[in-house]
C-alpha positions in Angstrom: 12.4 -55.1 140.4 14.5 -51.9 140.8 12.7 -48.7 140.0 15.8 -47.1 138.4 16.3 -43.3 138.3 16.1 -40.6 135.7 15.1 -41.8 132.2 15.8 -45.4 133.3 12.2 -45.3 134.7 10.9 -44.8 131.2 8.4 -47.5 130.0 8.4 -48.0 126.3 5.2 -47.4 124.3 4.1 -50.7 122.7 1.3 -51.5 120.3 -1.4 -54.0 121.3 0.0 -56.3 118.7 3.4 -56.4 120.4 1.7 -56.8 123.9 -0.2 -59.8 122.6 3.1 -61.4 121.6 4.5 -61.1 125.2 4.2 -63.8 127.8 1.9 -63.4 130.7 4.9 -63.0 133.0 6.3 -60.2 130.8 2.9 -58.5 130.8 2.8 -58.6 134.6 6.3 -57.1 134.7 5.2 -54.3 132.4 2.1 -53.6 134.5 4.4 -53.4 137.6 6.7 -50.9 135.8 3.7 -48.8 134.8 2.7 -48.7 138.5 6.2 -47.5 139.4 5.7 -44.4 137.2 5.5 -41.1 139.0 2.2 -39.2 139.3 3.2 -36.1 137.4 6.2 -34.0 136.2 5.4 -31.5 139.0 5.9 -34.2 141.7 9.0 -35.5 140.0 12.7 -34.9 140.5 13.3 -35.0 136.7 14.0 -31.8 134.9 14.8 -30.9 131.3 15.9 -34.5 130.6 12.2 -35.3 130.2 12.2 -33.6 126.8 14.3 -36.4 125.3 12.0 -39.1 126.6 10.2 -41.2 124.1 8.3 -43.5 126.5 6.1 -43.2 129.5 7.3 -41.6 132.8 4.2 -40.2 134.4 0.7 -41.5 135.3 -1.2 -38.3 134.5 -0.6 -38.7 130.8 -3.0 -40.2 128.1 -0.1 -42.5 127.1 0.1 -44.0 130.6 -3.7 -44.5 130.8 -3.8 -46.1 127.3 -0.8 -48.4 128.1 -2.3 -49.4 131.4 -5.7 -50.2 129.9 -4.1 -52.2 127.1 -2.0 -54.3 129.4 -5.1 -55.1 131.6 -7.1 -55.9 128.4 -4.5 -58.4 127.2 -4.0 -59.9 130.6 -7.8 -60.5 130.9 -7.4 -63.0 128.1 -4.5 -64.9 129.7 -4.2 -67.7 132.2 -3.5 -67.1 135.8 0.2 -67.3 136.8 0.8 -68.6 140.3 3.8 -67.3 142.3 6.5 -69.9 142.5 7.4 -71.2 146.0 11.1 -70.7 146.1 12.7 -71.8 149.4 
């Protein structure tokens, strides 16, 4: 998965209802994207473009913490997904 740059790193804010509708693989991908978020605006190379952001970019926000907990909560109800052995 590519991290992207600028606002492409943005993770959309979803409700728990929408998360429940996602597949386990999609939830794992969302969790990975949340982990790619930067720690804070101060440690970021982003500037004023952050003001136009509607999603999650930084880990030190309440939105990130809530989204992370929500994904973990929904994943806890799902089956385990094994990595495929592609050769």
